[in-house]
VOBA-1610 file (N, C-alpha, C; in pm, whole numbers, padded with zeros to 5 digits, always signed):
BEGIN
Met+02318+17785+26696Met+02185+17836+26727Met+02115+17874+26597Leu+01994+17823+26580Leu+01920+17844+26456Leu+01777+17888+26484Ser+01721+17961+26390Ser+01578+17985+26388Ser+01514+17877+26302Pro+01394+17827+26337Pro+01328+17728+26250Pro+01315+17775+26107Ala+01306+17907+26086Ala+01292+17962+25950Ala+01417+17939+25867Asn+01532+17913+25933Asn+01658+17896+25861Asn+01703+17751+25852Leu+01616+17657+25889Leu+01656+17517+25891Leu+01701+17466+25755Asp+01633+17510+25648Asp+01667+17461+25514Asp+01755+17559+25438Asn+01815+17654+25511Asn+01901+17753+25446Asn+02014+17789+25542Leu+02127+17720+25529Leu+02239+17738+25620Leu+02353+17815+25555Val+02322+17905+25462Val+02427+17977+25389Val+02505+18069+25481Tyr+02447+18104+25598Tyr+02515+18195+25689Tyr+02628+18126+25766Glu+02623+17995+25770Glu+02718+17922+25852Glu+02847+17892+25776Ser+02958+17886+25852Ser+03087+17849+25795Ser+03085+17700+25760Glu+03185+17658+25682Glu+03193+17516+25646Glu+03214+17430+25770Glu+03290+17482+25866Glu+03312+17408+25991Glu+03180+17392+26066Ala+03102+17500+26073Ala+02973+17495+26142Ala+02877+17400+26072Lys+02878+17402+25938Lys+02790+17311+25862Lys+02825+17166+25891Ala+02955+17137+25904Ala+02996+17000+25935Ala+02949+16960+26074Gln+02955+17055+26170Gln+02908+17026+26305Gln+02757+17003+26306Ile+02684+17085+26230Ile+02540+17069+26222Ile+02505+16933+26161Lys+02581+16893+26060Lys+02556+16764+25995Lys+02572+16649+26093Asn+02663+16664+26191Asn+02689+16557+26287Asn+02604+16570+26414Ser+02514+16667+26418Ser+02435+16688+26539Ser+02337+16573+26560Asn+02317+16536+26685Asn+02229+16424+26715Asn+02132+16451+26830Ile+02150+16563+26901Ile+02058+16604+27007Ile+02018+16749+26979Tyr+01892+16782+27000Tyr+01850+16919+26977Tyr+01760+16967+27091Phe+01773+17096+27122Phe+01684+17163+27216Phe+01593+17256+27137Ile+01464+17257+27170Ile+01374+17360+27121Ile+01358+17461+27234Leu+01387+17587+27205Leu+01393+17692+27306Leu+01294+17803+27274Lys+01263+17884+27375Lys+01184+18004+27350Lys+01235+18119+27437Arg+01221+18239+27387Arg+01257+18361+27459Arg+01178+18476+27397Pro+01174+18594+27464Pro+01106+18709+27403Pro+01167+18744+27267Arg+01083+18791+27177Arg+01131+18831+27045Arg+01224+18952+27058Ile+01336+18943+26987Ile+01435+19051+26989Ile+01457+19097+26845Ala+01452+19228+26823Ala+01469+19284+26688Ala+01557+19407+26696Phe+01615+19442+26582Phe+01691+19567+26572Phe+01594+19684+26562Val+01629+19795+26625Val+01547+19914+26615Val+01582+19985+26484Pro+01488+20000+26392Pro+01517+20063+26262Pro+01573+20204+26281Gly+01678+20236+26206Gly+01739+20368+26212Gly+01841+20386+26322Ser+01858+20285+26409Ser+01953+20300+26520Ser+02091+20245+26489Leu+02104+20169+26381Leu+02229+20099+26353Leu+02331+20192+26289Ser+02457+20175+26333Ser+02567+20253+26276Ser+02697+20178+26299Ile+02803+20232+26243Ile+02936+20173+26262Ile+03020+20270+26344Lys+03072+20222+26456Lys+03156+20302+26545Lys+03282+20225+26576Asp+03397+20285+26542Asp+03527+20218+26560Asp+03527+20082+26492Arg+03464+20077+26373Arg+03456+19957+26288Arg+03379+19843+26354Glu+03292+19874+26450Glu+03202+19775+26508Glu+03057+19824+26492Val+02965+19728+26478Val+02824+19762+26465Val+02768+19795+26604Val+02701+19910+26615Val+02635+19949+26740Val+02492+19990+26705Gly+02406+19992+26806Gly+02267+20032+26784Gly+02181+19993+26902Asp+02051+19981+26877Asp+01955+19946+26982Asp+01878+19820+26944Leu+01842+19745+27049Leu+01759+19626+27033Leu+01624+19650+27099Ser+01520+19596+27038Ser+01386+19602+27095Ser+01348+19462+27143Val+01319+19449+27273Val+01279+19321+27331Val+01129+19327+27357Gln+01055+19241+27291Gln+00909+19245+27298Gln+00858+19170+27420Leu+00778+19238+27503Leu+00711+19174+27615Leu+00562+19162+27583Glu+00482+19117+27678Glu+00340+19096+27648Glu+00270+19226+27610Asp+00296+19332+27686Asp+00220+19456+27666Asp+00303+19573+27616Asn+00433+19557+27610Asn+00519+19667+27565Asn+00653+19611+27519Ala+00739+19698+27472Ala+00873+19660+27429Ala+00975+19744+27503Leu+01088+19684+27536Leu+01197+19754+27603Leu+01313+19771+27505Ile+01384+19884+27517Ile+01494+19916+27427Ile+01626+19907+27503Phe+01724+19840+27442Phe+01856+19823+27504Phe+01964+19852+27399Pro+02070+19924+27437Pro+02182+19944+27344Pro+02263+19816+27330Phe+02327+19798+27216Phe+02410+19679+27195Phe+02533+19716+27112Arg+02629+19626+27121Arg+02750+19634+27037Arg+02777+19495+26982Leu+02811+19488+26855Leu+02843+19362+26792Leu+02995+19347+26789Gln+03045+19257+26871Gln+03189+19241+26886Gln+03252+19187+26758Gly+03361+19250+26715Gly+03431+19208+26594Gly+03445+19324+26496Lys+03566+19351+26456Lys+03594+19462+26366Lys+03545+19432+26225Leu+03477+19527+26165Leu+03432+19512+26028Leu+03545+19544+25931Pro+03551+19475+25817Pro+03652+19509+25715Pro+03624+19648+25657Asp+03728+19710+25604Asp+03715+19847+25552Asp+03616+19856+25437Lys+03594+19745+25366Lys+03505+19750+25250Lys+03359+19765+25289Val+03324+19746+25419Val+03186+19766+25464Val+03162+19915+25483Ala+03062+19967+25409Ala+03035+20111+25414Ala+02928+20148+25516Ser+02827+20063+25533Ser+02718+20095+25625Ser+02647+19967+25667Val+02560+19981+25767Val+02486+19868+25818Val+02342+19912+25840Thr+02249+19822+25816Thr+02108+19856+25831Thr+02026+19731+25855Ser+01903+19749+25899Ser+01804+19643+25907Ser+01685+19691+25827Leu+01669+19639+25706Leu+01582+19701+25607Leu+01435+19665+25618Lys+01405+19539+25650Lys+01267+19493+25637Lys+01212+19443+25769Tyr+01079+19466+25787Tyr+01008+19409+25901Tyr+01019+19256+25894Pro+01038+19186+26006Pro+01032+19231+26145Pro+01166+19279+26202Tyr+01258+19320+26119Tyr+01385+19379+26160Tyr+01469+19283+26246Thr+01470+19158+26206Thr+01549+19057+26276Thr+01673+19015+26196Lys+01700+19087+26087Lys+01819+19059+26006Lys+01900+19187+25990Leu+02030+19169+25992Leu+02123+19280+25979Leu+02191+19271+25843Thr+02194+19382+25770Thr+02253+19384+25636Thr+02375+19474+25634Leu+02487+19417+25587Leu+02610+19493+25567Leu+02614+19538+25421Gln+02631+19667+25400Gln+02637+19723+25265Gln+02781+19761+25232Tyr+02831+19711+25119Tyr+02971+19727+25082Tyr+02993+19846+24989Arg+03116+19892+24987Arg+03154+20000+24896Arg+03165+19945+24753Asn+03168+20037+24658Asn+03193+20001+24517Asn+03088+19906+24459Gly+02968+19907+24517Gly+02860+19829+24459Gly+02870+19680+24476Glu+02956+19632+24569Glu+02965+19489+24592Glu+02835+19437+24654Ala+02812+19307+24644Ala+02690+19247+24695Ala+02678+19265+24845Glu+02555+19285+24892Glu+02530+19299+25034Glu+02533+19161+25101Met+02558+19161+25233Met+02552+19038+25311Met+02451+19058+25423Thr+02356+18965+25437Thr+02251+18974+25538Thr+02262+18856+25635Tyr+02252+18886+25765Tyr+02267+18784+25869Tyr+02146+18788+25963Pro+02088+18673+25996Pro+01977+18669+26092Pro+02028+18692+26233Phe+01941+18741+26318Phe+01980+18773+26455Phe+02035+18651+26529Ala+01973+18535+26509Ala+02018+18414+26578Ala+02163+18382+26547Phe+02207+18411+26425Phe+02345+18386+26386Phe+02441+18480+26458Leu+02397+18601+26490Leu+02483+18704+26550Leu+02490+18697+26701Met+02409+18614+26764Met+02398+18614+26910Met+02531+18592+26979Arg+02615+18508+26922Arg+02741+18473+26990Arg+02834+18594+27002Asn+02818+18694+26915Asn+02905+18811+26918Asn+02835+18936+26973Leu+02712+18918+27019Leu+02633+19032+27066Leu+02670+19067+27210Arg+02692+19194+27234Arg+02722+19241+27369Arg+02615+19342+27409Ala+02528+19300+27503Ala+02418+19385+27549Ala+02373+19336+27685Glu+02333+19430+27770Glu+02278+19396+27901Glu+02125+19395+27889Leu+02068+19275+27876Leu+01925+19261+27853Leu+01849+19217+27978Asn+01915+19222+28092Asn+01850+19192+28221Asn+01784+19054+28223Gly+01850+18958+28157Gly+01800+18821+28159Gly+01690+18792+28059Leu+01648+18893+27982Leu+01541+18870+27885Leu+01586+18785+27768Asp+01717+18768+27752Asp+01768+18682+27646Asp+01790+18539+27694Asn+01759+18510+27821Asn+01764+18371+27868Asn+01663+18288+27790Gln+01700+18165+27760Gln+01615+18082+27675Gln+01565+17961+27751Glu+01433+17943+27747Glu+01371+17831+27818Glu+01376+17705+27731Val+01422+17596+27789Val+01424+17466+27720Val+01283+17408+27730Ile+01214+17397+27617Ile+01076+17346+27619Ile+01064+17209+27552Tyr+01172+17161+27490Tyr+01171+17027+27433Tyr+01314+16981+27408Val+01340+16854+27437Val+01469+16791+27406Val+01441+16667+27324Gly+01514+16649+27215Gly+01494+16532+27131Gly+01624+16485+27069Gln+01618+16367+27009Gln+01734+16313+26939Gln+01700+16294+26792Ala+01803+16289+26712Ala+01785+16276+26566Ala+01871+16163+26514Phe+01846+16047+26565Phe+01928+15932+26526Phe+01842+15833+26452Gly+01865+15819+26320Gly+01786+15726+26240Gly+01820+15582+26270Ala+01750+15493+26208Ala+01769+15350+26233Ala+01912+15306+26205Ala+01975+15370+26106Ala+02114+15336+26073Ala+02209+15450+26107Gly+02161+15545+26188Gly+02245+15657+26228Gly+02261+15762+26120Glu+02171+15761+26021Glu+02192+15847+25905Glu+02124+15983+25917Arg+02034+16000+26013Arg+01954+16122+26019Arg+02019+16227+26107Thr+02019+16351+26063Thr+02073+16462+26141Thr+01960+16535+26210Ala+01997+16624+26304Ala+01896+16701+26376Ala+01818+16790+26280Val+01885+16848+26181Val+01816+16935+26086Val+01713+16856+26007Glu+01750+16738+25959Glu+01656+16654+25884Glu+01537+16613+25971Arg+01563+16584+26096Arg+01455+16547+26188Arg+01360+16664+26210Leu+01415+16783+26229Leu+01333+16899+26262Leu+01251+16951+26144Leu+01299+16926+26024Leu+01226+16973+25906Leu+01087+16911+25896Ser+01067+16795+25956Ser+00936+16730+25951Ser+00891+16688+26091His+00916+16774+26188His+00894+16742+26328His+00757+16792+26373Ser+00666+16700+26409Ser+00531+16739+26446Ser+00528+16820+26575Thr+00614+16787+26671Thr+00615+16862+26797Thr+00662+17004+26774Leu+00763+17023+26689Leu+00807+17158+26657Leu+00693+17238+26594Gln+00618+17176+26504Gln+00506+17245+26441Gln+00399+17282+26544Lys+00375+17195+26641Lys+00278+17225+26747Lys+00328+17341+26833Ile+00458+17340+26866Ile+00514+17448+26947Ile+00502+17581+26874Leu+00535+17583+26746Leu+00525+17706+26668Leu+00380+17756+26664Ala+00285+17663+26650Ala+00144+17702+26648Ala+00100+17756+26783Asp+00142+17691+26891Asp+00105+17736+27026Asp+00162+17875+27056Ile+00289+17896+27020Ile+00353+18025+27044Ile+00281+18134+26965Ser+00251+18105+26841Ser+00183+18204+26756Ser+00046+18241+26813Ala-00025+18142+26866Ala-00161+18166+26915Ala-00166+18226+27054His-00075+18183+27143His-00087+18219+27284His+00026+18309+27336Glu+00140+18307+27271Glu+00253+18390+27316Glu+00321+18455+27195Pro+00252+18539+27122Pro+00310+18597+27000Pro+00431+18687+27026His+00453+18723+27153His+00571+18804+27186His+00695+18717+27204Met+00678+18585+27198Met+00790+18492+27216Met+00839+18442+27080Glu+00964+18395+27080Glu+01026+18342+26958Glu+01084+18205+26987Val+01076+18115+26891Val+01130+17980+26904Val+01266+17973+26836Leu+01363+17913+26904Leu+01496+17892+26849Leu+01538+17747+26873Leu+01642+17706+26803Leu+01690+17568+26810Leu+01838+17566+26846Ala+01874+17478+26937Ala+02015+17455+26971Ala+02048+17311+26933Leu+02151+17293+26851Leu+02189+17160+26803Leu+02319+17116+26870Tyr+02322+16992+26914Tyr+02440+16938+26982Tyr+02486+16809+26912Ser+02614+16787+26920Ser+02672+16662+26873Ser+02741+16595+26991Phe+02679+16493+27046Phe+02737+16420+27158Phe+02812+16300+27103Gly+02939+16321+27076Gly+03022+16213+27024Gly+03124+16165+27124Phe+03154+16251+27222Phe+03257+16218+27321Phe+03193+16159+27445His+03252+16055+27497His+03206+15998+27623His+03325+15939+27697Arg+03308+15923+27826Arg+03416+15868+27909Arg+03355+15782+28018Phe+03416+15667+28044Phe+03371+15579+28150Phe+03464+15590+28270Phe+03407+15590+28389Phe+03485+15592+28512Phe+03449+15469+28593Leu+03550+15403+28646Leu+03530+15286+28729Leu+03581+15317+28869Ser+03496+15299+28969Ser+03536+15327+29107Ser+03495+15210+29196Ile+03569+15192+29303Ile+03541+15086+29400Ile+03535+15149+29538Asp+03425+15129+29607Asp+03407+15183+29743Asp+03449+15076+29842Gly+03565+15096+29904Gly+03616+14998+29999Gly+03548+15000+30134Arg+03453+15093+30152Arg+03388+15105+30283Arg+03266+15015+30297Val+03213+14970+30185Val+03090+14890+30192Val+03125+14742+30197Pro+03037+14661+30253Pro+03063+14517+30258Pro+03073+14458+30117Val+03152+14353+30104Val+03169+14286+29976Val+03037+14220+29935Gln+02995+14248+29812Gln+02872+14190+29760Gln+02898+14056+29692Ile+03007+14050+29613Ile+03046+13926+29547Ile+03198+13916+29551Asp+03253+13797+29540Asp+03398+13781+29536Asp+03432+13660+29450Gly+03559+13632+29441Gly+03604+13515+29366Gly+03574+13525+29217Asp+03538+13414+29156Asp+03511+13409+29012Asp+03396+13502+28973Ala+03294+13513+29056Ala+03180+13599+29025Ala+03223+13745+29016Asp+03314+13782+29107Asp+03364+13921+29106Asp+03444+13948+28979Arg+03533+13855+28944Arg+03615+13872+28824Arg+03528+13874+28698Gln+03428+13789+28693Gln+03338+13785+28578Gln+03260+13916+28565His+03212+13968+28676His+03139+14095+28674His+03229+14208+28628Tyr+03352+14210+28677Tyr+03448+14314+28640Tyr+03475+14311+28490Gln+03498+14194+28433Gln+03525+14182+28290Gln+03401+14219+28207Gln+03283+14184+28258Gln+03160+14216+28186Gln+03143+14368+28173Val+03171+14439+28282Val+03160+14585+28280Val+03261+14646+28184Leu+03387+14598+28192Leu+03493+14653+28106Leu+03466+14627+27958Gln+03405+14514+27928Gln+03385+14476+27788Gln+03248+14516+27735Ser+03171+14587+27814Ser+03038+14629+27770Ser+03047+14716+27646Gln+02967+14686+27548Gln+02965+14761+27424Gln+02849+14861+27424Phe+02883+14989+27421Phe+02782+15094+27420Phe+02779+15157+27282Lys+02684+15115+27201Lys+02675+15167+27067Lys+02638+15314+27069Arg+02666+15381+26957Arg+02639+15525+26948Arg+02491+15555+26973Ser+02402+15473+26917Ser+02260+15495+26936Ser+02222+15483+27083Met+02287+15392+27154Met+02260+15374+27296Met+02305+15497+27375Arg+02422+15549+27342Arg+02474+15666+27413Arg+02384+15787+27390Ile+02339+15806+27266Ile+02254+15920+27235Ile+02120+15909+27308Ser+02064+15789+27313Ser+01938+15769+27384Ser+01953+15800+27532Leu+02067+15763+27589Leu+02091+15789+27730Leu+02109+15938+27756Val+02179+16007+27665Val+02195+16152+27676Val+02059+16221+27670Glu+01977+16181+27574Glu+01844+16240+27560Glu+01763+16221+27688Ala+01762+16099+27740Ala+01685+16069+27859Ala+01732+16151+27978Ala+01865+16162+27995Ala+01920+16237+28108Ala+01884+16385+28100Leu+01893+16444+27981Leu+01864+16586+27965Leu+01715+16615+27986Ile+01630+16525+27939Ile+01486+16543+27961Ile+01455+16533+28110Arg+01514+16436+28176Arg+01489+16420+28320Arg+01541+16542+28396Tyr+01652+16599+28350Tyr+01713+16713+28417Tyr+01630+16840+28398Phe+01595+16874+28274Phe+01523+16998+28246Phe+01371+16984+28266Glu+01318+16863+28248Glu+01174+16840+28249Glu+01100+16940+28159Pro+01133+16944+28031Pro+01074+17043+27940Pro+00923+17024+27925Lys+00856+17133+27897Lys+00711+17135+27891Lys+00655+17037+27791Tyr+00715+17027+27671Tyr+00656+16949+27563Tyr+00705+16804+27555Asn+00797+16765+27641Asn+00837+16624+27645Asn+00738+16545+27728Lys+00706+16425+27685Lys+00609+16342+27756Lys+00674+16225+27829Ile+00784+16175+27775Ile+00850+16060+27839Ile+00977+16106+27907Tyr+01026+16023+28000Tyr+01152+16043+28072Tyr+01144+16149+28181Lys+01036+16226+28192Lys+01035+16338+28284Lys+01032+16293+28430Thr+00975+16178+28458Thr+00970+16129+28595Thr+01037+15993+28612Gly+01078+15931+28505Gly+01143+15802+28515Gly+01157+15738+28379Phe+01213+15622+28378Phe+01242+15554+28252Phe+01150+15432+28238Pro+01056+15433+28144Pro+00969+15316+28126Pro+01051+15191+28096His+01000+15078+28138His+01078+14954+28123His+01020+14859+28020Gln+00914+14897+27952Gln+00856+14807+27852Gln+00894+14849+27711Arg+00879+14978+27676Arg+00911+15023+27541Arg+01060+15038+27520Tyr+01134+15077+27623Tyr+01274+15117+27606Tyr+01367+15008+27657Lys+01382+14905+27577Lys+01464+14790+27614Lys+01609+14828+27636Ile+01656+14931+27566Ile+01795+14973+27578Ile+01831+15009+27721Leu+01737+15062+27797Leu+01763+15101+27934Leu+01773+14980+28026Gln+01701+14875+27994Gln+01716+14751+28070Gln+01857+14697+28056Lys+01911+14708+27934Lys+02046+14658+27911Lys+02148+14738+27991Leu+02130+14869+27995Leu+02220+14953+28072Leu+02211+14921+28221Phe+02093+14892+28268Phe+02076+14854+28407Phe+02152+14725+28436Glu+02148+14632+28343Glu+02220+14506+28359Glu+02370+14528+28364Phe+02417+14636+28296Phe+02560+14665+28298Phe+02605+14725+28431Asp+02511+14744+28524Asp+02543+14790+28658Asp+02590+14935+28659Phe+02522+15021+28583Phe+02551+15164+28587Phe+02531+15216+28729Ala+02626+15291+28781Ala+02615+15348+28915Ala+02602+15499+28913Gly+02622+15562+28798Gly+02610+15706+28789Gly+02612+15751+28644Leu+02563+15872+28621Leu+02558+15927+28486Leu+02573+16079+28495Val+02660+16134+28410Val+02679+16278+28402Val+02672+16319+28255Val+02586+16415+28222Val+02575+16471+28088Val+02584+16623+28099Glu+02670+16684+28019Glu+02688+16829+28023Glu+02636+16893+27894Ala+02571+17008+27909Ala+02522+17085+27795Ala+02559+17231+27818Ser+02633+17288+27723Ser+02684+17424+27740Ser+02644+17513+27623Val+02618+17641+27655Val+02597+17744+27553Val+02688+17863+27581Glu+02798+17837+27649Glu+02890+17944+27688Glu+02943+18020+27567Asp+02969+17949+27458Asp+03023+18014+27338Asp+02923+18110+27275His+02796+18098+27310His+02692+18183+27250His+02653+18300+27340Gly+02718+18310+27456Gly+02693+18424+27543Gly+02550+18433+27594Met+02488+18319+27624Met+02350+18321+27673Met+02334+18213+27779Arg+02214+18203+27833Arg+02187+18105+27938Arg+02058+18029+27909Leu+02057+17903+27946Leu+01939+17818+27932Leu+01876+17796+28068Tyr+01745+17775+28068Tyr+01675+17744+28192Tyr+01549+17665+28159Ser+01483+17617+28262Ser+01352+17554+28248Ser+01275+17584+28375Gln+01152+17535+28383Gln+01074+17557+28504Gln+01136+17488+28625Lys+01226+17393+28600Lys+01291+17319+28709Lys+01436+17360+28730Arg+01495+17436+28637Arg+01637+17469+28645Arg+01659+17619+28628Gln+01749+17673+28709Gln+01781+17815+28703Gln+01864+17847+28578Pro+01858+17972+28530Pro+01937+18009+28411Pro+02087+17990+28435Asn+02151+17928+28339Asn+02296+17907+28345Asn+02346+17880+28204Ser+02472+17913+28181Ser+02531+17887+28050Ser+02591+17747+28040His+02601+17679+28154His+02660+17545+28156His+02579+17460+28253His+02515+17357+28201His+02432+17270+28284His+02495+17131+28293Ile+02489+17074+28411Ile+02542+16940+28434Ile+02429+16854+28490Ala+02384+16761+28411Ala+02281+16666+28454Ala+02351+16548+28518Lys+02343+16539+28649Lys+02421+16438+28723Lys+02326+16353+28807Phe+02340+16222+28793Phe+02253+16129+28865Phe+02338+16028+28940Asp+02321+16025+29070Asp+02393+15930+29156Asp+02307+15806+29172Leu+02355+15695+29120Leu+02275+15572+29118Leu+02342+15459+29195His+02426+15496+29294His+02496+15391+29368His+02400+15304+29449Asp+02300+15368+29505Asp+02202+15293+29582Asp+02122+15202+29490Lys+02106+15078+29526Lys+02040+14981+29439Lys+01897+15023+29407Ile+01823+15071+29508Ile+01685+15112+29487Ile+01680+15237+29400Ala+01772+15332+29425Ala+01775+15455+29344Ala+01809+15424+29199Arg+01902+15330+29180Arg+01942+15295+29044Arg+01824+15230+28969Lys+01753+15141+29037Lys+01641+15075+28973Lys+01529+15174+28941Ser+01502+15269+29033Ser+01396+15366+29008Ser+01434+15461+28895Phe+01565+15486+28879Phe+01610+15572+28769Phe+01576+15509+28634Phe+01598+15380+28623Phe+01575+15314+28494Phe+01430+15268+28476Phe+01367+15229+28584Phe+01236+15165+28569Phe+01123+15243+28634Asp+01154+15355+28699Asp+01051+15442+28758Asp+00967+15367+28862Glu+01032+15276+28936Glu+00963+15209+29045Glu+01067+15158+29143Pro+01043+15161+29271Pro+01143+15118+29371Pro+01165+14968+29368
//
């Protein structure tokens, strides 16, 4: 989870996290109420950071106590949030050692607070970051992303109490399932059946194809505000890749997106808040399958 302000500065992340970010190929643009530390409320109790959070609403702010899970090392002497807008936490060390400062978005996974759903994040855009040769990462894509700039401008002008965040995903794992329904009449048999079976088994799904399909499924599932394509169907003129998938006789598609490790929930105007979303499309029916890919019966 990243703030757009930290896109070109990932010093807070571990080497493992940096490697994951480098391999990211799908990104969500999210929004939620602005959350900040309450100045003067932070302290160390039983070697854990405790204090209050301020959640900004349209006309007022609500205060909630929080605890940051994880024991601090003995060398940490105090904790504070020094500068406005108080969205960064600074650990001050004994013996004059250098301070360490962490943005709120980085700390979310270890934050324990009952915010009454105000920390739920709305999915307002889904995109992919796959260059022509597979060389582009989500971070590189977002650094020059016109839609992200429009979203930031809109939020600043119309919803200044809201904050934009980014969730980066790496969809590298996939699995194919083959099923046969013995209850339906035989459609083809003999050599045609064997040829169709081999064609499906030998179908080559390139990485770019898989990522495009993941992007399309997630957009169709969440129907984010700022996405323009895929929300009601799959165009059949610009997106030739989907025609190919249709020819492969796809009968179903399942894409999962989880934020369970971050202790939060995602939602959209079409989907209820949840930490684990499953975008599932049943395409066994010939007409349903065709409408899924081509947006027409």
